[in-house]
N, C-alpha and C positions, 0 to 999 in steps of 0.2 A: 415146648421146653427146650428142645435142642436149638431152636431158632433164637430163643432168648439168650441162651448161653453163648451162641455165636456173637450176638450183638454185644453182650457183656465183654466177650473176649476181644472184639474189635475195639470197644471203648477202652479196655485195659491197654491194648496195644497202642492206641492213639495217645493215651495218657502217659505211657512209658516213653513213647517217642517224643512227646512234648517235653517231658521232664529231662530226657537225655539231651535234647536240643538245647534246653535252657542251661544245663550244666556245662555242655560243650561251649556254648556261647559265652557264658560267664568266664570259663577257663581261658578261652581265646582272648576275650576282652582284657582280662587281668594280665595275660601274657604280653599283650600289646602295650598296656600301660607301663608295665615294668620295663619292657624293652626300651620304650620311649624315654623313660626317666633315666635309665642307666646310660643310654648312648648319648644323652645330651650334656653330660658333665665330664670335664677333664680336671682331675684333682691336681693341686699344686704339690710339688715335691719340696719339702722344707728341710733345711739343715739348721743346726744351732746358730742362732743369731741372724739368719736371713732366709728368705724364701726365693726360690727360682721363679722367674716370670712364668705365669700360667694363664690359661683362658678357661673361663667357666661359661658355658652356653646355657642360657635360660630362654627356652623357646627359640625365637629368632633374634634375641638380643645377645650381645657378646660383652662380657665384663672383663676388663684387664686387671690383673692383680699385679700391682707395682712391686718392684724389688724394695725390700726394707731399707730404710735409711740407716747409715752407720750411727752408732751412739755418739752423742755430743762429746764426751770426754775423749773418745778415740780420734775424732776428726780434728779436735783442737790440738792434740798432741802429734798428729800426723805430720811428717816432714814434707814440705813442698820444696822441690829442687829448683835452684836458680837456673835460668835458661843458659847462663854462661857455663854451666857445668861445675861451678865452684861451690860444692856443698849444698846444704838446704837449711830450712828454718821452719818452725811451726808457728801457728797463729798465737799460741800461748806466749811464745818468745817475742813475737811482734807486739803483743799487747802489754808487755811488761813495762810498767811505769808510764803508760800512755793512756789517753782518754778513750781512744777508739782506733780501729783500723778500717780504712776504706778499701774494699776489694773490688777490682774491675775485672770481669770475665770477658775475654776477647779471643779472636783468632785472626791470623794474618790474611786469610782469604776473604774475611768479612769486610766489605767496603765501609759500612757504617762504623765498624770498630776502628778502622784505620782513620776514618774522618774524625772520630771523637778523641783521638790520641792527643792532639794539641791542647784540648780542653782538660784532659786528665793531667797533663804535665803542668798546666797553669794551676789547677787545684792543688797539686802536690807542693808547688812552690809556696802557696799561701797557707795551707793547713798543717803541713808537717812541722813548721816552727811553733804551731799552737798545740802540739801534742797529739796529732793524728797521723799515723803511718799510712802510706798509700802503697797498695799491692796490686799488680796487674798479673792475673793468672791466665796463661795461655791454655786453651782447652783442647788443642790438637797438637799433632807432632810436626805439622808443616812449618816452614819458615820462609822468609823473603828478605831481600836487601832492605826494603822499606821498614819491615819489622825490626831489623837489627839497628836501623838508623834511629828509630824512636827509642830504642832501649839504651841509648846513650844518656838519657835523663837519669841523673844520679839520685834524685829525690824519690824515686819509685823503686820498690823491690820487684824485679822482673822474674816471675816464677812460672812453673808449669806443674799441672796436677797429674800428668801421666795418663795412661790409658784407662785406669780404673775409674776416673771421673768422680772420685769420692766427694769432692767439694761441690761440684755441679749438682750432684744428687742431693747432698745435704741441704742446699739452698734452693732446690727445685728450679734450677736455671734451665728454662726451655727455649730461650732466645738470647742472642748476644748482639750488642754489648749489654751487660747487666751489671749494675753497681749494687754492692751490699755493704752497709755500714755496721760494723760489729763493735759492741761495747765490751766492758769487762765481763769475763766469764763466757764470752761468745754470744751474748744477747744481741739479737738482730734489731737494730734501731731503724733501719731503712733497707728496702730492696725494690729495685725498679730501674728505670732508664737513668743513665748518668746525667741526662739533661733535665730530669724532673725537679721542679722547684722544691718538692718535699724533702729532697736531700739536703738542701740549704737549711731548711727548717729544723731537720734532725740535728745538723751540726750546730745550729744556733743554740739548741737546748743544752749542748755541751760547752757552751761559751766559745765556740769556734765560728769565725766569720769567713765567708768566701770572698 
């Protein structure tokens, strides 16, 4: 009888040990899962109207959260300063009584940008009399004698967007030179390379020929 009790006692001990191990194992496993999920995410800090850039990690993948684009009504009214330092002007003002505005994003250190300037000047001479304003927006703070030389062209509004880059962000400009054709109300009629034949097609729909 005593022997049987000992066996039962051993069985109970084994059972208790097994259950305890299972509970500990489950607890540890749950803890690891929670830790893994918590450490893999960095939340974005958001303020009214915009979100700061943040990174959310999903396993080994990294997802970039882009900064929110400014509202259309804001960027259309935003003042672009003339590179000459003589005041500024908005896209809304440039579009007044016009069919469209052709915007060219450039930088003086960009070789292809400088190489495309004669073509931009030629476009300006042709399309401005047909009701399309031409704007060249400098995306950096640098300057050069060559840049100043090109800016003698009077058929072009030579502007700069400043350090905030509001217009580059609005039109998702990831490379320069980039041309953007804006219709009334800020409607994007074309975006791409200034040499793209589709720019001519977009202008033709407005009754404008290159």
